[in-house]
C-alpha positions as CSV (number, residue, x, y, z in Angstrom):
1,X,44.5,-67.9,-66.6
2,X,43.0,-65.8,-69.4
3,X,44.2,-62.3,-70.1
4,X,40.9,-60.9,-69.0
5,X,41.1,-62.7,-65.7
6,X,44.6,-61.5,-65.1
7,X,43.6,-57.9,-65.8
8,X,40.7,-58.2,-63.3
9,X,43.1,-59.6,-60.6
10,X,45.6,-56.8,-61.3
11,X,42.9,-54.1,-61.1
12,X,41.6,-55.5,-57.9
13,X,45.0,-55.5,-56.3
14,X,45.7,-51.9,-57.4
15,X,42.4,-50.8,-56.0
16,X,43.1,-52.4,-52.6
17,X,46.6,-50.9,-52.6
18,X,45.4,-47.4,-53.4
19,X,42.8,-47.6,-50.7
20,X,45.4,-48.7,-48.2
21,X,47.8,-45.9,-49.2
22,X,45.0,-43.3,-49.0
23,X,44.0,-44.2,-45.5
24,X,46.3,-42.8,-42.7
25,X,44.6,-45.2,-40.2
26,X,45.0,-48.3,-42.4
27,X,48.2,-49.4,-40.7
28,X,46.4,-49.7,-37.4
29,X,43.9,-52.3,-38.6
30,X,41.0,-50.0,-38.1
31,X,37.9,-50.5,-40.3
32,X,37.0,-46.8,-40.9
33,X,33.6,-47.9,-42.2
34,X,32.8,-49.3,-38.7
35,X,33.4,-46.0,-37.0
36,X,30.1,-44.5,-35.7
37,X,30.0,-40.7,-35.8
38,X,30.0,-38.9,-32.5
39,X,28.4,-35.4,-32.3
40,X,30.4,-32.5,-31.0
41,X,29.6,-31.6,-27.4
42,X,28.2,-28.1,-26.9
43,X,30.7,-25.3,-27.0
44,X,33.0,-24.6,-24.1
45,X,30.7,-21.9,-22.8
46,X,27.5,-23.7,-23.8
47,X,25.2,-25.9,-21.7
48,X,24.6,-29.6,-22.1
49,X,21.0,-30.6,-23.0
50,X,18.9,-31.3,-20.0
51,X,18.2,-35.1,-19.8
52,X,15.4,-35.8,-17.2
53,X,16.2,-39.2,-15.5
54,X,13.3,-41.1,-13.9
55,X,13.8,-43.2,-10.8
56,X,13.4,-47.0,-11.4
57,X,14.5,-49.0,-8.3
58,X,16.8,-49.2,-5.3
59,X,18.6,-52.4,-4.1
60,X,21.4,-53.7,-1.9
61,X,24.9,-53.7,-3.5
62,X,27.3,-55.8,-1.4
63,X,30.9,-55.4,-2.7
64,X,34.5,-56.2,-1.8
65,X,34.8,-52.5,-0.9
66,X,31.8,-52.4,1.5
67,X,28.1,-52.6,1.7
68,X,26.3,-50.1,-0.6
69,X,23.0,-49.4,-2.2
70,X,22.4,-49.2,-6.0
71,X,19.8,-46.8,-7.2
72,X,18.7,-47.0,-10.9
73,X,17.4,-44.3,-13.2
74,X,16.4,-44.2,-16.8
75,X,16.7,-41.3,-19.3
76,X,13.5,-41.3,-21.4
77,X,14.5,-39.0,-24.2
78,X,16.7,-36.1,-25.2
79,X,20.0,-37.9,-25.9
80,X,21.5,-36.7,-29.2
81,X,24.6,-39.1,-29.0
82,X,23.9,-42.7,-29.8
83,X,27.1,-43.7,-28.1
84,X,25.7,-42.7,-24.6
85,X,23.7,-45.0,-22.4
86,X,20.3,-44.2,-21.0
87,X,20.5,-45.9,-17.6
88,X,22.5,-43.9,-15.0
89,X,22.7,-45.1,-11.5
90,X,23.7,-44.0,-8.0
91,X,25.9,-45.8,-5.5
92,X,25.6,-44.8,-1.8
93,X,25.9,-46.2,1.7
94,X,22.7,-47.1,3.6
95,X,24.2,-46.1,6.9
96,X,25.4,-42.7,5.5
97,X,22.4,-41.7,3.5
98,X,23.0,-38.7,1.2
99,X,19.3,-37.9,0.8
100,X,17.6,-34.8,2.1
101,X,14.6,-35.5,4.2
102,X,11.4,-33.8,5.6
103,X,11.3,-31.4,2.7
104,X,14.8,-30.1,3.4
105,X,17.7,-30.3,0.9
106,X,20.9,-31.9,2.0
107,X,23.9,-29.6,1.4
108,X,27.6,-30.1,0.7
109,X,27.2,-33.8,-0.2
110,X,30.4,-35.4,-1.6
111,X,29.4,-36.6,-5.1
112,X,31.5,-38.4,-7.7
113,X,30.1,-38.1,-11.2
114,X,31.8,-41.1,-12.7
115,X,31.8,-42.2,-16.4
116,X,31.6,-45.8,-17.3
117,X,34.9,-47.5,-18.4
118,X,34.3,-51.1,-19.4
119,X,37.8,-51.7,-20.5
120,X,39.2,-50.8,-17.1
121,X,36.4,-51.7,-14.7
122,X,35.3,-54.9,-16.3
123,X,38.2,-56.1,-18.5
124,X,40.8,-54.8,-15.9
125,X,42.8,-52.7,-18.4
126,X,45.7,-50.7,-17.0
127,X,45.6,-48.1,-19.8
128,X,43.8,-45.5,-17.6
129,X,43.0,-44.8,-14.0
130,X,39.2,-45.2,-14.1
131,X,38.8,-48.3,-12.0
132,X,41.1,-47.0,-9.4
133,X,39.2,-43.7,-9.2
134,X,35.9,-45.6,-8.9
135,X,37.3,-47.6,-6.0
136,X,38.7,-44.5,-4.3
137,X,35.3,-42.9,-4.6
138,X,33.6,-45.9,-3.1
139,X,36.1,-46.0,-0.2
140,X,35.5,-42.3,0.4
141,X,31.7,-42.5,0.6
142,X,32.0,-45.6,2.7
143,X,33.9,-43.6,5.3
144,X,32.4,-40.1,4.9
145,X,29.1,-40.5,3.1
146,X,28.1,-39.2,-0.3
147,X,27.2,-40.7,-3.6
148,X,28.6,-41.8,-6.9
149,X,26.5,-40.9,-10.0
150,X,27.5,-43.5,-12.6
151,X,26.9,-42.5,-16.2
152,X,27.2,-44.7,-19.3
153,X,29.6,-42.6,-21.2
154,X,32.3,-45.0,-22.4
155,X,35.5,-43.5,-23.8
156,X,34.6,-39.9,-22.8
157,X,31.3,-40.3,-24.7
158,X,32.4,-42.0,-27.9
159,X,31.3,-45.5,-27.1
160,X,33.1,-48.8,-26.7
161,X,33.9,-49.8,-30.3
162,X,35.0,-46.2,-31.1
163,X,37.2,-46.3,-28.0
164,X,38.9,-49.5,-29.1
165,X,39.6,-47.7,-32.4
166,X,41.1,-44.8,-30.5
167,X,43.2,-47.2,-28.5
168,X,44.5,-48.7,-31.8
169,X,45.5,-45.2,-32.8
170,X,47.3,-44.8,-29.5
171,X,49.1,-48.1,-30.2
172,X,50.4,-46.4,-33.3
173,X,51.8,-43.5,-31.4
174,X,49.0,-41.0,-30.8
175,X,48.1,-39.7,-27.4
176,X,44.4,-39.9,-26.2
177,X,43.5,-36.4,-27.6
178,X,45.1,-36.8,-31.0
179,X,43.7,-40.3,-31.4
180,X,40.2,-38.9,-31.0
181,X,40.9,-36.1,-33.4
182,X,42.4,-38.3,-36.1
183,X,39.2,-40.4,-36.0
184,X,36.9,-37.4,-36.2
185,X,35.8,-37.4,-32.5
186,X,35.8,-34.5,-30.1
187,X,38.3,-34.5,-27.3
188,X,35.4,-35.0,-24.8
189,X,31.9,-35.8,-25.8
190,X,30.5,-36.4,-22.3
191,X,27.2,-34.8,-21.3
192,X,25.9,-34.3,-17.8
193,X,22.3,-33.3,-18.4
194,X,21.0,-36.2,-16.3
195,X,22.7,-35.1,-13.1
196,X,20.4,-32.2,-12.0
197,X,17.3,-34.4,-12.1
198,X,19.1,-37.2,-10.1
199,X,20.2,-34.7,-7.5
200,X,16.7,-33.2,-7.3
201,X,15.2,-36.7,-6.8
202,X,17.6,-37.3,-3.9
203,X,16.9,-33.9,-2.4
204,X,20.5,-32.8,-2.6
205,X,20.9,-29.0,-2.7
206,X,24.7,-28.7,-3.1
207,X,27.6,-31.0,-3.6
208,X,31.4,-31.3,-3.1
209,X,32.4,-32.6,-6.5
210,X,34.9,-35.5,-6.3
211,X,36.9,-34.8,-9.5
212,X,40.2,-33.5,-10.9
213,X,38.4,-32.3,-14.1
214,X,37.6,-28.5,-14.5
215,X,35.5,-29.2,-17.6
216,X,33.2,-31.5,-15.6
217,X,32.8,-28.8,-12.9
218,X,32.1,-26.1,-15.6
219,X,29.5,-28.3,-17.4
220,X,27.7,-29.2,-14.2
221,X,27.6,-25.6,-13.0
222,X,26.3,-24.5,-16.3
223,X,23.4,-26.9,-15.7
224,X,22.7,-25.3,-12.4
225,X,24.4,-27.8,-10.1
226,X,25.6,-26.0,-6.9
227,X,29.2,-27.0,-6.4
228,X,30.5,-25.6,-3.1
229,X,33.8,-27.4,-3.1
230,X,35.9,-30.1,-4.8
231,X,37.6,-33.2,-3.5
232,X,40.6,-34.6,-5.6
233,X,40.5,-38.2,-6.7
234,X,44.2,-39.1,-7.4
235,X,45.3,-42.7,-7.7
236,X,48.2,-43.9,-5.4
237,X,50.4,-45.0,-8.3
238,X,50.8,-44.7,-12.0
239,X,51.9,-47.7,-14.1
240,X,53.9,-48.0,-17.3
241,X,50.6,-48.4,-19.3
242,X,48.8,-45.3,-18.1
243,X,51.6,-42.8,-17.5
244,X,51.3,-41.1,-20.9
245,X,47.5,-41.0,-20.5
246,X,47.8,-39.3,-17.2
247,X,50.4,-36.9,-18.5
248,X,48.1,-36.0,-21.5
249,X,45.1,-35.5,-19.2
250,X,47.2,-33.0,-17.1
251,X,48.9,-31.2,-20.0
252,X,46.3,-31.1,-22.7
253,X,43.0,-31.5,-20.8
254,X,43.8,-29.4,-17.8
255,X,43.2,-32.1,-15.2
256,X,44.2,-30.9,-11.8
257,X,45.8,-32.4,-8.6
258,X,48.2,-34.7,-10.6
259,X,51.5,-32.8,-10.0
260,X,52.6,-35.0,-7.2
261,X,51.8,-38.2,-9.1
262,X,53.5,-37.1,-12.3
263,X,56.5,-35.4,-10.7
264,X,57.3,-38.1,-8.2
265,X,60.7,-39.8,-8.7
266,X,59.8,-42.7,-6.3
267,X,59.7,-46.0,-8.1
268,X,57.9,-49.1,-6.8
269,X,60.4,-51.9,-7.6
270,X,57.7,-54.5,-7.7
271,X,55.3,-52.8,-10.1
272,X,57.9,-50.5,-11.7
273,X,55.3,-47.7,-11.4
274,X,55.5,-44.2,-10.0
275,X,54.1,-43.4,-6.5
276,X,52.6,-40.1,-5.5
277,X,52.8,-40.8,-1.7
278,X,49.0,-41.4,-1.5
279,X,48.7,-40.8,2.2
280,X,49.8,-37.2,2.0
281,X,47.2,-34.5,2.1
282,X,45.9,-33.6,-1.3
283,X,44.9,-30.2,-2.6
284,X,41.6,-29.2,-4.1
285,X,40.0,-26.2,-5.9
286,X,37.6,-24.1,-4.0
287,X,34.6,-22.4,-5.5
288,X,36.7,-19.4,-6.3
289,X,39.2,-21.5,-8.2
290,X,42.1,-21.2,-5.8
291,X,43.9,-24.3,-4.4
292,X,43.4,-25.2,-0.8
293,X,44.2,-28.0,1.6
294,X,41.9,-31.0,1.5
295,X,42.4,-31.7,5.1
296,X,44.4,-34.8,4.7
297,X,41.8,-36.9,2.9
298,X,43.6,-39.9,1.3
299,X,42.3,-39.7,-2.3
């Protein structure tokens, strides 16, 4: 090898080494050039942009949970985050129709505003509680009526590829909040601007929000959604893969109703996961913000 060739090889190696040392995420195997920026959500006291959603079609949705209907919508314009999808949909039971009729709005409809989680709901990941929450919501509306508004907001609005990068950061020791921040993402980039037009299309005047997330309730109310009550959605058991995630949601993102799940000392010997005694009555937050009994609903 000539001296010139040797110098080129050494310079190339030094360049790669310096790039690796300069990048705090390099040890995770993340290609930072592949990260797609995610805009910051409006401020805590601000309002999400209104995203009119147009009705497209309604069809049968037979599932292993029960017989449902699937109602599709499309957001035509207004989304300022390329990581969000444009095709929300609604799941409901045909024999417990949540629609208002004869020009009258239906009030106090149980509604779950659920955000897509492909890693959990499709790939069966155990790193979160999303698929269990979706199933609990489907079981609830099967028994009591209501609707699930399903939004394409993977990874709290950062998109699938970015979410995988955030998972890689968690593999290296970050929690879900710090992983987002290290990669330049907001803690939560979800937007709910499509929800008011969907509720209006269904003639729903007020809802009982099925959620543990105060931020979601605040964002929806800021958009004019009339939330008269909340219904908790707490999974029966945590597992070794999602316990830290649930603890972080509770401690750093102010998710409610998780005390019994996180404080429980009961261990399921088969799954080695914690149980929150799922059949006990839950507690929910009323419109005034105070906790109240949920009447024994098993969520």
